[in-house]
DSSP file (Angstrom, degrees, kcal/mol; ACC not computed):
  #  RESIDUE AA STRUCTURE BP1 BP2  ACC     N-H-->O    O-->H-N    N-H-->O    O-->H-N    TCO  KAPPA ALPHA  PHI   PSI    X-CA   Y-CA   Z-CA
    1    1 A M              0   0    0      0, 0.0     2,-0.2     0, 0.0     0, 0.0   0.000 360.0 360.0 360.0 127.7    0.0    0.0    0.0
    2    2 A A        -     0   0    0      1,-0.1     2,-0.2     0, 0.0     0, 0.0  -0.469 360.0-111.4 -76.5 143.9    1.4    3.3   -1.1
    3    3 A E        -     0   0    0     -2,-0.2     2,-0.4     1,-0.1    -1,-0.1  -0.529  29.2-121.8 -73.0 138.4    1.8    6.1    1.5
    4    4 A Q        -     0   0    0     -2,-0.2    -1,-0.1     1,-0.1     3,-0.1  -0.680  31.4-113.4 -80.5 132.8   -0.5    9.0    0.9
    5    5 A A        -     0   0    0     -2,-0.4     2,-0.2     1,-0.1    -1,-0.1  -0.359  33.0-105.0 -65.7 143.5    1.4   12.3    0.5
    6    6 A E        -     0   0    0      1,-0.1     2,-0.3    -2,-0.0    -1,-0.1  -0.495  38.6-114.3 -68.6 135.9    1.0   14.8    3.3
    7    7 A K        -     0   0    0     -2,-0.2     2,-0.4    79,-0.1    79,-0.2  -0.539  33.8-167.4 -75.9 135.1   -1.2   17.7    2.2
    8    8 A Q  E     +A   85   0A   0     77,-3.1    77,-2.4    -2,-0.3     2,-0.4  -0.984  12.6 169.5-126.2 133.8    0.5   21.1    1.9
    9    9 A F  E     +A   84   0A   0     -2,-0.4     2,-0.3    75,-0.2    75,-0.2  -0.982   9.5 151.5-141.5 131.3   -1.1   24.4    1.6
   10   10 A A  E     -A   83   0A   0     73,-1.5    73,-2.9    -2,-0.4     2,-0.6  -0.982  40.7-124.6-154.7 149.0    0.6   27.8    1.9
   11   11 A I  E     +A   82   0A   0     -2,-0.3    71,-0.2    71,-0.2     3,-0.1  -0.863  25.5 177.3 -93.4 119.6    0.1   31.3    0.5
   12   12 A Q  E     -     0   0A   0     69,-3.1     2,-0.3    -2,-0.6    70,-0.2   0.852  65.9 -14.3 -87.4 -40.6    3.3   32.5   -1.2
   13   13 A K  E     -A   81   0A   0     68,-1.4    68,-2.6     2,-0.0     2,-0.4  -0.969  49.0-157.2-163.9 143.6    2.0   35.8   -2.5
   14   14 A I  E     +A   80   0A   0     -2,-0.3     2,-0.3    66,-0.2    66,-0.2  -0.999  31.5 156.8-125.2 132.1   -1.2   37.8   -3.0
   15   15 A Y  E     -A   79   0A   0     64,-2.9    64,-3.2    -2,-0.4     2,-0.7  -0.991  48.3-107.6-154.0 155.7   -1.1   40.6   -5.6
   16   16 A T  E     -A   78   0A   0     -2,-0.3    62,-0.2    62,-0.2     3,-0.1  -0.812  33.0-177.2 -85.7 116.7   -3.2   42.8   -7.9
   17   17 A K  E     +     0   0A   0     60,-2.5     2,-0.3    -2,-0.7    61,-0.2   0.828  65.2   2.8 -86.8 -35.5   -2.3   41.5  -11.4
   18   18 A D  E     -A   77   0A   0     59,-1.5    59,-3.0     2,-0.0     2,-0.3  -0.989  62.2-179.6-153.8 143.3   -4.4   43.9  -13.5
   19   19 A V  E     +A   76   0A   0     -2,-0.3     2,-0.3    57,-0.2    57,-0.2  -0.995   2.6 174.1-148.2 140.9   -6.6   46.9  -12.7
   20   20 A S  E     -A   75   0A   0     55,-2.3    55,-2.5    -2,-0.3     2,-0.4  -0.988   4.7-178.4-147.6 137.3   -8.7   49.3  -14.8
   21   21 A F  E     +A   74   0A   0     -2,-0.3     2,-0.4    53,-0.2    53,-0.2  -0.985   9.8 177.8-137.2 125.7  -11.1   52.1  -13.9
   22   22 A E  E     -A   73   0A   0     51,-2.3    51,-2.1    -2,-0.4     3,-0.1  -0.984  21.4-173.9-130.9 139.5  -13.0   54.1  -16.5
   23   23 A T    >   +     0   0    0     -2,-0.4     3,-1.5    49,-0.2    49,-0.2  -0.720  15.7 173.5-124.6  79.2  -15.6   56.9  -16.3
   24   24 A P  T 3  S+     0   0    0      0, 0.0    47,-0.1     0, 0.0    -1,-0.1   0.697  74.4  44.6 -66.0 -19.8  -16.5   57.3  -19.9
   25   25 A N  T 3> S+     0   0    0     45,-0.7     4,-2.5    46,-0.3     5,-0.2   0.019  87.9 160.5-116.6  28.8  -19.3   59.8  -19.3
   26   26 A S  T <4  +     0   0    0     -3,-1.5    -3,-0.1     1,-0.3    45,-0.0  -0.728  58.3  20.9 -88.1 146.1  -17.8   62.1  -16.8
   27   27 A P  T >> S+     0   0    0      0, 0.0     3,-1.4     0, 0.0     4,-0.6  -0.997 121.4  58.8 -90.4  -2.4  -18.5   64.8  -15.9
   28   28 A Q  H >> S+     0   0    0      1,-0.3     3,-1.4     2,-0.2     4,-0.7   0.880 101.1  58.1 -54.2 -41.2  -22.1   64.4  -17.3
   29   29 A V  H 3< S+     0   0    0     -4,-2.5     3,-0.3     1,-0.3    -1,-0.3   0.766  99.4  59.6 -63.1 -24.8  -22.7   61.4  -15.0
   30   30 A F  H <4 S+     0   0    0     -3,-1.4    -1,-0.3    -5,-0.2    -2,-0.2   0.690 106.9  45.1 -78.2 -17.6  -22.0   63.5  -11.9
   31   31 A V  H << S+     0   0    0     -3,-1.4    -1,-0.2    -4,-0.6    -2,-0.2   0.477  98.2  88.0-103.8  -3.7  -24.7   66.1  -12.7
   32   32 A E  S  < S-     0   0    0     -4,-0.7     2,-0.3    -3,-0.3    35,-0.0  -0.468  96.6 -84.2 -85.8 163.4  -27.4   63.5  -13.5
   33   33 A T        -     0   0    0     -2,-0.1     2,-0.7     1,-0.1    -1,-0.1  -0.545  49.6-117.3 -66.1 130.0  -29.8   61.9  -11.0
   34   34 A W        +     0   0    0     -2,-0.3    -1,-0.1    -4,-0.1    32,-0.1  -0.614  52.0 152.7 -78.2 110.3  -27.9   58.9   -9.5
   35   35 A N        -     0   0    0     -2,-0.7    32,-1.3     2,-0.0    -1,-0.1  -0.662  29.1-159.7-137.0  76.4  -29.8   55.8  -10.4
   36   36 A P  E     -B   66   0A   0      0, 0.0     2,-0.4     0, 0.0    30,-0.2  -0.308  16.0-173.3 -73.9 141.9  -27.3   53.0  -10.5
   37   37 A N  E     -B   65   0A   0     28,-2.4    28,-2.5    -2,-0.1     2,-0.4  -0.992  18.4-151.8-128.0 120.4  -27.7   49.7  -12.3
   38   38 A V  E     -B   64   0A   0     -2,-0.4     2,-0.5    26,-0.2    26,-0.2  -0.795  14.7-171.1-105.5 132.8  -24.9   47.2  -11.7
   39   39 A E  E     -B   63   0A   0     24,-2.6    24,-2.5    -2,-0.4     2,-0.4  -0.989  13.8-170.1-116.8 127.7  -23.7   44.4  -13.9
   40   40 A F  E     -B   62   0A   0     -2,-0.5     2,-0.4    22,-0.2    22,-0.2  -0.969   7.9-179.8-125.1 128.6  -21.2   42.0  -12.3
   41   41 A N  E     -B   61   0A   0     20,-2.5    20,-2.5    -2,-0.4     2,-0.4  -0.971   4.4-170.4-126.8 144.7  -19.1   39.3  -14.0
   42   42 A L  E     +B   60   0A   0     -2,-0.4     2,-0.3    18,-0.2    18,-0.2  -0.997   7.5 171.5-136.5 136.1  -16.6   37.0  -12.3
   43   43 A A  E     -B   59   0A   0     16,-1.9    16,-3.2    -2,-0.4     2,-0.3  -0.985  14.8-152.0-140.4 151.9  -14.1   34.6  -13.8
   44   44 A T  E     -B   58   0A   0     -2,-0.3     2,-0.3    14,-0.2    14,-0.2  -0.910   8.3-170.5-122.2 154.2  -11.3   32.5  -12.4
   45   45 A N  E     -B   57   0A   0     12,-2.4    12,-2.9    -2,-0.3     2,-0.4  -0.998   4.8-161.1-143.4 140.8   -8.1   31.2  -14.0
   46   46 A V  E     -B   56   0A   0     -2,-0.3     2,-0.5    10,-0.2    10,-0.2  -0.986   4.4-173.6-125.7 132.6   -5.5   28.8  -12.8
   47   47 A Q  E     -B   55   0A   0      8,-2.8     8,-3.0    -2,-0.4     2,-0.5  -0.980  20.9-138.6-125.9 118.3   -2.0   28.5  -14.0
   48   48 A Q  E     -B   54   0A   0     -2,-0.5     6,-0.3     6,-0.2     3,-0.1  -0.644  19.9-178.2 -75.7 123.5    0.2   25.6  -12.8
   49   49 A L  E     -     0   0A   0      4,-2.8     2,-0.3    -2,-0.5     5,-0.2   0.825  65.4 -29.5 -94.2 -38.0    3.7   27.0  -12.1
   50   50 A D  E >  S-B   53   0A   0      3,-1.9     3,-1.2     0, 0.0    -1,-0.4  -0.897  88.7 -61.5-159.5-169.1    5.3   23.7  -11.1
   51   51 A E  T 3  S+     0   0    0     -2,-0.3     3,-0.0     1,-0.3    -3,-0.0   0.849 133.1  16.2 -52.9 -43.0    4.3   20.4   -9.4
   52   52 A N  T 3  S+     0   0    0     33,-0.1    32,-2.4    34,-0.0     2,-0.4   0.125 113.5  81.7-118.6  20.2    3.1   22.0   -6.1
   53   53 A L  E <   +BC  50  83A   0     -3,-1.2    -4,-2.8    30,-0.2    -3,-1.9  -0.990  49.3 168.6-133.8 128.3    2.8   25.7   -7.1
   54   54 A A  E     -BC  48  82A   0     28,-2.4    28,-3.0    -2,-0.4     2,-0.6  -0.991  29.1-137.1-139.5 146.5   -0.1   27.4   -8.8
   55   55 A E  E     -BC  47  81A   0     -8,-3.0    -8,-2.8    -2,-0.3     2,-0.5  -0.910  22.2-168.9 -97.3 126.8   -1.3   30.9   -9.6
   56   56 A V  E     -BC  46  80A   0     24,-2.4    24,-2.1    -2,-0.6     2,-0.4  -0.968   7.9-176.3-114.0 132.1   -5.0   31.3   -9.0
   57   57 A A  E     -BC  45  79A   0    -12,-2.9   -12,-2.4    -2,-0.5     2,-0.4  -0.982  15.1-159.8-131.2 141.1   -6.6   34.5  -10.3
   58   58 A I  E     -BC  44  78A   0     20,-2.7    20,-2.5    -2,-0.4     2,-0.5  -0.975   9.9-156.6-116.4 135.9  -10.1   36.0  -10.0
   59   59 A K  E     -BC  43  77A   0    -16,-3.2   -16,-1.9    -2,-0.4     2,-0.5  -0.955   6.8-167.4-114.9 122.3  -11.2   38.6  -12.5
   60   60 A L  E     -BC  42  76A   0     16,-3.0    16,-2.4    -2,-0.5     2,-0.5  -0.913   3.6-173.2-107.6 132.5  -14.0   40.9  -11.5
   61   61 A T  E     -BC  41  75A   0    -20,-2.5   -20,-2.5    -2,-0.5     2,-0.5  -0.986   5.7-178.9-126.0 120.5  -15.7   43.2  -14.1
   62   62 A I  E     -BC  40  74A   0     12,-2.9    12,-2.9    -2,-0.5     2,-0.5  -0.978   5.9-174.6-124.2 122.6  -18.3   45.7  -12.8
   63   63 A T  E     -BC  39  73A   0    -24,-2.5   -24,-2.6    -2,-0.5     2,-0.5  -0.976   5.9-169.1-115.8 124.4  -20.2   48.0  -15.1
   64   64 A V  E     -BC  38  72A   0      8,-2.8     7,-2.4    -2,-0.5     8,-1.7  -0.962   2.5-171.7-118.1 123.5  -22.4   50.6  -13.4
   65   65 A K  E     -BC  37  70A   0    -28,-2.5   -28,-2.4    -2,-0.5     2,-0.6  -0.875  14.3-156.1-110.3 145.2  -24.9   52.6  -15.4
   66   66 A S  E >  S-BC  36  69A   0      3,-2.8     3,-1.6    -2,-0.4     2,-0.4  -0.949  75.3 -43.8-117.8 107.4  -26.9   55.5  -14.2
   67   67 A G  T 3  S-     0   0    0    -32,-1.3     4,-0.1    -2,-0.6   -30,-0.1  -0.605 124.7 -25.9  67.6-126.4  -29.9   55.7  -16.5
   68   68 A E  T 3  S+     0   0    0     -2,-0.4     2,-0.3    -3,-0.1    -1,-0.3   0.574 120.6  94.1 -93.2 -11.6  -28.5   55.2  -20.0
   69   69 A L  E <  S- C   0  66A   0     -3,-1.6    -3,-2.8     1,-0.0     2,-0.7  -0.637  77.3-125.9 -87.8 136.7  -25.0   56.5  -19.2
   70   70 A V  E     - C   0  65A   0     -2,-0.3   -45,-0.7    -5,-0.2    -5,-0.3  -0.717  25.5-173.0 -74.5 115.5  -22.2   54.2  -18.2
   71   71 A A  E     -     0   0A   0     -7,-2.4   -46,-0.3    -2,-0.7     2,-0.3   0.945  61.6 -21.5 -76.1 -50.8  -21.1   55.8  -14.9
   72   72 A Y  E     - C   0  64A   0     -8,-1.7    -8,-2.8   -49,-0.2     2,-0.4  -0.994  47.7-149.6-158.2 159.3  -18.0   53.6  -14.5
   73   73 A L  E     -AC  22  63A   0    -51,-2.1   -51,-2.3    -2,-0.3     2,-0.4  -0.997  17.2-171.4-132.1 125.0  -16.4   50.3  -15.4
   74   74 A V  E     -AC  21  62A   0    -12,-2.9   -12,-2.9    -2,-0.4     2,-0.4  -0.971   5.8-178.9-120.5 131.6  -14.0   48.5  -13.1
   75   75 A E  E     +AC  20  61A   0    -55,-2.5   -55,-2.3    -2,-0.4     2,-0.4  -0.994   7.8 173.9-128.1 126.3  -11.9   45.5  -13.9
   76   76 A V  E     -AC  19  60A   0    -16,-2.4   -16,-3.0    -2,-0.4     2,-0.6  -0.996  16.9-165.9-133.8 128.9   -9.7   43.9  -11.3
   77   77 A T  E     -AC  18  59A   0    -59,-3.0   -60,-2.5    -2,-0.4   -59,-1.5  -0.960  13.1-171.8-112.4 113.6   -7.7   40.7  -11.5
   78   78 A Q  E     -AC  16  58A   0    -20,-2.5   -20,-2.7    -2,-0.6     2,-0.3  -0.899  11.7-179.1-105.2 130.3   -6.6   39.6   -8.1
   79   79 A A  E     -AC  15  57A   0    -64,-3.2   -64,-2.9    -2,-0.5     2,-0.3  -0.835  15.2-170.2-130.5 163.9   -4.1   36.8   -8.0
   80   80 A G  E     -AC  14  56A   0    -24,-2.1   -24,-2.4    -2,-0.3     2,-0.5  -0.991  21.0-133.8-149.8 151.6   -2.2   34.6   -5.6
   81   81 A I  E     -AC  13  55A   0    -68,-2.6   -69,-3.1    -2,-0.3   -68,-1.4  -0.949  32.9-171.9-107.6 124.9    0.6   32.1   -5.7
   82   82 A F  E     -AC  11  54A   0    -28,-3.0   -28,-2.4    -2,-0.5     2,-0.6  -0.928  26.2-134.5-123.7 139.0   -0.3   29.0   -3.6
   83   83 A V  E     +AC  10  53A   0    -73,-2.9   -73,-1.5    -2,-0.4     2,-0.4  -0.832  32.3 174.1 -85.7 122.9    1.7   25.9   -2.6
   84   84 A L  E     +A    9   0A   0    -32,-2.4     2,-0.4    -2,-0.6   -75,-0.2  -0.904   8.3 157.2-136.1 103.0   -0.7   23.0   -3.1
   85   85 A G  E     +A    8   0A   0    -77,-2.4   -77,-3.1    -2,-0.4     3,-0.1  -0.964  51.7  19.1-132.6 147.2    0.8   19.6   -2.6
   86   86 A G  S    S+     0   0    0     -2,-0.4     2,-0.3     1,-0.3   -79,-0.1   0.544  81.3 133.9  81.0   8.7   -0.5   16.1   -1.8
   87   87 A F        -     0   0    0    -79,-0.1    -1,-0.3   -81,-0.1   -81,-0.0  -0.663  56.7-118.4 -91.2 146.0   -4.1   16.7   -2.9
   88   88 A T     >  -     0   0    0     -2,-0.3     4,-2.9     1,-0.1     5,-0.2  -0.277  35.7-101.6 -69.1 167.9   -6.1   14.3   -5.0
   89   89 A E  H  > S+     0   0    0      1,-0.2     4,-1.8     2,-0.2     5,-0.1   0.906 125.4  48.3 -59.9 -41.4   -7.2   15.6   -8.4
   90   90 A Q  H  > S+     0   0    0      2,-0.2     4,-1.5     1,-0.2    -1,-0.2   0.918 112.9  47.0 -65.8 -43.7  -10.7   16.1   -7.0
   91   91 A E  H  > S+     0   0    0      1,-0.2     4,-2.2     2,-0.2    -2,-0.2   0.894 108.8  55.8 -63.9 -39.3   -9.5   17.9   -3.9
   92   92 A M  H  X S+     0   0    0     -4,-2.9     4,-2.6     1,-0.2     5,-0.3   0.887 102.9  55.7 -61.6 -39.3   -7.2   20.0   -6.1
   93   93 A G  H  X S+     0   0    0     -4,-1.8     4,-2.1     1,-0.2    -1,-0.2   0.921 109.8  45.8 -58.2 -44.3  -10.2   21.2   -8.1
   94   94 A G  H  X>S+     0   0    0     -4,-1.5     5,-2.2     2,-0.2     4,-1.6   0.861 111.3  53.0 -66.7 -36.3  -11.9   22.3   -4.9
   95   95 A M  I  <>S+     0   0    0     -4,-2.2     5,-3.2     3,-0.2    -2,-0.2   0.953 119.7  31.4 -64.6 -49.8   -8.8   24.1   -3.7
   96   96 A V  I  <5S+     0   0    0     -4,-2.6    -2,-0.2     1,-0.2    -1,-0.2   0.724 124.1  47.5 -83.4 -20.7   -8.2   26.1   -6.9
   97   97 A G  I  <5S-     0   0    0     -4,-2.1    -3,-0.2    -5,-0.3    -2,-0.2   0.664 135.3  -3.0 -93.1 -17.5  -11.9   26.5   -7.8
   98   98 A S  I  X5S+     0   0    0     -4,-1.6     4,-2.1    -5,-0.2    -3,-0.2   0.576 124.6  53.0-137.3 -55.6  -13.3   27.5   -4.4
   99   99 A F  I  ><S+     0   0    0     -5,-2.2     4,-1.2     1,-0.2    -3,-0.2   0.943 114.1  41.4 -60.9 -52.7  -10.8   27.7   -1.5
  100  100 A C  H >><S+     0   0    0     -5,-3.2     4,-2.0     1,-0.2     3,-0.5   0.918 113.5  52.3 -65.3 -44.5   -8.2   29.9   -3.1
  101  101 A P  H 3> S+     0   0    0      0, 0.0     4,-2.4     0, 0.0    -1,-0.2   0.876 105.2  57.3 -58.9 -34.3  -10.8   32.3   -4.7
  102  102 A N  H 3< S+     0   0    0     -4,-2.1    -2,-0.2     1,-0.2    -3,-0.1   0.854 108.0  47.4 -62.0 -33.7  -12.4   32.7   -1.3
  103  103 A I  H << S+     0   0    0     -4,-1.2     4,-0.4    -3,-0.5    -1,-0.2   0.892 115.4  44.8 -71.5 -40.7   -9.0   33.9    0.0
  104  104 A L  H >X S+     0   0    0     -4,-2.0     4,-1.8     1,-0.2     3,-0.8   0.805  95.0  76.7 -75.4 -31.5   -8.5   36.3   -2.9
  105  105 A F  H 3X S+     0   0    0     -4,-2.4     4,-2.9     1,-0.3     5,-0.2   0.861  88.9  54.1 -56.9 -44.9  -12.0   37.9   -3.0
  106  106 A P  H 3> S+     0   0    0      0, 0.0     4,-1.8     0, 0.0    -1,-0.3   0.871 109.2  50.6 -59.0 -33.9  -11.7   40.2    0.0
  107  107 A Y  H <> S+     0   0    0     -3,-0.8     4,-2.0    -4,-0.4    -2,-0.2   0.928 112.0  46.4 -66.6 -44.4   -8.5   41.7   -1.5
  108  108 A A  H  X S+     0   0    0     -4,-1.8     4,-2.4     1,-0.2     5,-0.2   0.896 109.6  54.7 -63.9 -40.6  -10.3   42.3   -4.9
  109  109 A R  H  X S+     0   0    0     -4,-2.9     4,-2.4     1,-0.2    -1,-0.2   0.892 108.0  49.8 -60.7 -40.0  -13.4   43.8   -3.1
  110  110 A E  H  X S+     0   0    0     -4,-1.8     4,-2.5    -5,-0.2    -1,-0.2   0.904 109.3  50.7 -66.1 -41.8  -11.1   46.3   -1.3
  111  111 A V  H  X S+     0   0    0     -4,-2.0     4,-2.4     2,-0.2    -2,-0.2   0.931 112.0  47.7 -61.4 -45.4   -9.4   47.3   -4.6
  112  112 A V  H  X S+     0   0    0     -4,-2.4     4,-2.5     2,-0.2     5,-0.2   0.940 111.8  49.6 -60.6 -48.4  -12.9   47.8   -6.3
  113  113 A S  H  X S+     0   0    0     -4,-2.4     4,-2.3     1,-0.2    11,-0.2   0.915 112.4  47.5 -58.5 -45.6  -14.1   49.9   -3.3
  114  114 A D  H  X S+     0   0    0     -4,-2.5     4,-2.6     2,-0.2    -1,-0.2   0.917 112.3  49.1 -62.9 -44.5  -11.0   52.1   -3.3
  115  115 A L  H  X S+     0   0    0     -4,-2.4     4,-1.5     1,-0.2    -2,-0.2   0.924 112.1  47.7 -62.4 -45.1  -11.2   52.7   -7.1
  116  116 A V  H  <>S+     0   0    0     -4,-2.5     5,-1.9     2,-0.2    -1,-0.2   0.926 113.7  46.8 -64.2 -44.9  -14.8   53.6   -7.0
  117  117 A S  H ><5S+     0   0    0     -4,-2.3     3,-1.7    -5,-0.2    -1,-0.2   0.923 113.0  48.6 -62.7 -44.6  -14.5   56.0   -4.1
  118  118 A K  H 3<5S+     0   0    0     -4,-2.6    -1,-0.2     1,-0.3    -2,-0.2   0.740 103.5  63.2 -68.6 -21.3  -11.4   57.7   -5.6
  119  119 A G  T 3<5S-     0   0    0     -4,-1.5    -1,-0.3    -5,-0.2    -2,-0.2   0.473 122.3-105.9 -80.4  -1.9  -13.3   58.0   -8.9
  120  120 A G  T < 5S+     0   0    0     -3,-1.7    -3,-0.2     1,-0.3    -2,-0.1   0.615  79.0 124.4  92.1  13.6  -15.8   60.3   -7.1
  121  121 A F      < -     0   0    0     -5,-1.9    -1,-0.3     1,-0.1     3,-0.1  -0.651  69.8 -83.2-105.7 162.2  -18.7   57.8   -6.8
  122  122 A P        -     0   0    0      0, 0.0    -1,-0.1     0, 0.0     0, 0.0  -0.242  67.0 -76.2 -58.7 151.6  -20.7   56.6   -3.7
  123  123 A Q        -     0   0    0      1,-0.1     2,-0.5    -6,-0.1   -10,-0.1  -0.171  48.4-158.5 -51.4 137.9  -19.0   53.8   -1.8
  124  124 A F        -     0   0    0    -11,-0.2     2,-0.5    -3,-0.1    -8,-0.1  -0.973  11.1-178.5-126.3 115.8  -19.4   50.4   -3.6
  125  125 A I        -     0   0    0     -2,-0.5     2,-0.2   -13,-0.1   -15,-0.1  -0.960  22.8-134.4-118.6 118.7  -19.1   47.2   -1.5
  126  126 A L        -     0   0    0     -2,-0.5     3,-0.1   -17,-0.2   -17,-0.0  -0.452  23.0-119.4 -68.4 137.6  -19.4   43.9   -3.3
  127  127 A A        -     0   0    0     -2,-0.2    -1,-0.1     1,-0.1   -18,-0.0  -0.409  43.3 -85.4 -69.5 153.6  -21.5   41.4   -1.6
  128  128 A P        -     0   0    0      0, 0.0     2,-0.4     0, 0.0    -1,-0.1  -0.229  41.3-136.6 -57.9 152.1  -19.8   38.1   -0.7
  129  129 A V        -     0   0    0     -3,-0.1     2,-1.3   -27,-0.1     3,-0.2  -0.944   5.8-136.7-113.6 133.7  -19.5   35.4   -3.3
  130  130 A N     >  +     0   0    0     -2,-0.4     4,-2.1     1,-0.2     3,-0.2  -0.705  26.9 174.6 -89.9  88.0  -20.2   31.8   -2.5
  131  131 A F  H  > S+     0   0    0     -2,-1.3     4,-2.6     1,-0.2     5,-0.2   0.794  75.9  61.9 -66.8 -27.6  -17.3   30.2   -4.4
  132  132 A D  H  > S+     0   0    0      2,-0.2     4,-2.2     1,-0.2    -1,-0.2   0.941 107.9  42.8 -61.5 -46.2  -18.3   26.8   -3.0
  133  133 A A  H  > S+     0   0    0      2,-0.2     4,-2.5     1,-0.2    -2,-0.2   0.899 113.9  51.1 -67.4 -40.8  -21.7   27.0   -4.8
  134  134 A L  H  X S+     0   0    0     -4,-2.1     4,-2.3     2,-0.2    -2,-0.2   0.909 111.4  47.8 -62.6 -41.4  -20.2   28.4   -8.0
  135  135 A Y  H  X S+     0   0    0     -4,-2.6     4,-2.7     2,-0.2    -2,-0.2   0.907 110.9  51.2 -65.7 -41.2  -17.6   25.5   -8.1
  136  136 A A  H  X S+     0   0    0     -4,-2.2     4,-2.4     2,-0.2    -2,-0.2   0.906 110.5  49.1 -62.8 -41.3  -20.4   22.9   -7.4
  137  137 A Q  H  X S+     0   0    0     -4,-2.5     4,-2.4     2,-0.2    -1,-0.2   0.912 111.2  50.0 -62.7 -42.4  -22.4   24.4  -10.3
  138  138 A H  H  X S+     0   0    0     -4,-2.3     4,-1.7     2,-0.2    -2,-0.2   0.922 111.2  48.6 -61.8 -44.7  -19.3   24.3  -12.6
  139  139 A Q  H  X S+     0   0    0     -4,-2.7     4,-1.2     1,-0.2    -2,-0.2   0.907 111.6  49.6 -62.0 -42.2  -18.7   20.6  -11.6
  140  140 A Q  H  < S+     0   0    0     -4,-2.4     3,-0.3     1,-0.2    -1,-0.2   0.891 110.4  50.3 -65.1 -39.3  -22.4   19.8  -12.3
  141  141 A A  H  < S+     0   0    0     -4,-2.4    -1,-0.2     1,-0.2    -2,-0.2   0.810 111.3  49.4 -68.2 -28.9  -22.2   21.5  -15.7
  142  142 A Q  H  < S+     0   0    0     -4,-1.7    -1,-0.2    -5,-0.2    -2,-0.2   0.689  89.7 101.0 -82.5 -19.5  -19.1   19.6  -16.6
  143  143 A A  S  < S-     0   0    0     -4,-1.2     3,-0.1    -3,-0.3     2,-0.1  -0.375  86.5-101.5 -69.0 142.2  -20.5   16.2  -15.6
  144  144 A P        -     0   0    0      0, 0.0     2,-0.2     0, 0.0    -1,-0.1  -0.383  42.7-109.3 -62.7 140.8  -21.7   14.0  -18.4
  145  145 A S    >   -     0   0    0      1,-0.1     3,-0.9    -4,-0.1    -4,-0.0  -0.517  15.0-152.0 -74.7 134.6  -25.5   14.1  -18.7
  146  146 A S  T 3  S+     0   0    0     -2,-0.2    -1,-0.1     1,-0.2    -3,-0.0   0.547  94.9  66.0 -80.6  -6.9  -27.3   10.9  -17.7
  147  147 A D  T 3  S+     0   0    0      2,-0.1    -1,-0.2     0, 0.0    -2,-0.1   0.165  71.9 146.2 -97.6  18.4  -30.1   11.9  -20.1
  148  148 A A    <   -     0   0    0     -3,-0.9     2,-0.4     1,-0.1    -2,-0.0  -0.262  52.4-118.5 -58.7 139.2  -27.8   11.4  -23.2
  149  149 A I              0   0    0      1,-0.1    -1,-0.1     0, 0.0    -2,-0.1  -0.653 360.0 360.0 -82.5 131.8  -29.6   10.2  -26.2
  150  150 A N              0   0    0     -2,-0.4    -1,-0.1     0, 0.0    -2,-0.1   0.438 360.0 360.0 -88.6 360.0  -28.4    6.8  -27.5
């Protein structure tokens, strides 16, 4: 019977990989009635750096319109380098698809909040994201359908 490798997890570095803030309709948007409509998109990316080292990144894209005008557009890619060793393939999926993004999200939320405030807009605080549920949905979508037509 083969020995199971000891599981290793460590955060090597957390950093903002990319950031963009645009106010395409300023100064007009500042004199209009503030009626925000928020569109939020989230994506994750994993890059294996070596056997036990991976970069996990989450990209947030937030577009806020006030009426018909785009008030601002924020894009933030928050990344981290993580030591991940001794995990099964299934466990590794959960680590990079849920656990690591949960660690990164508060940092990304802070960057977004700071950019929006410095851009002259009311404070914007992103609601928490349930990465466990998102990962479970992704896994379910990737699973072969039992209703496949023969």
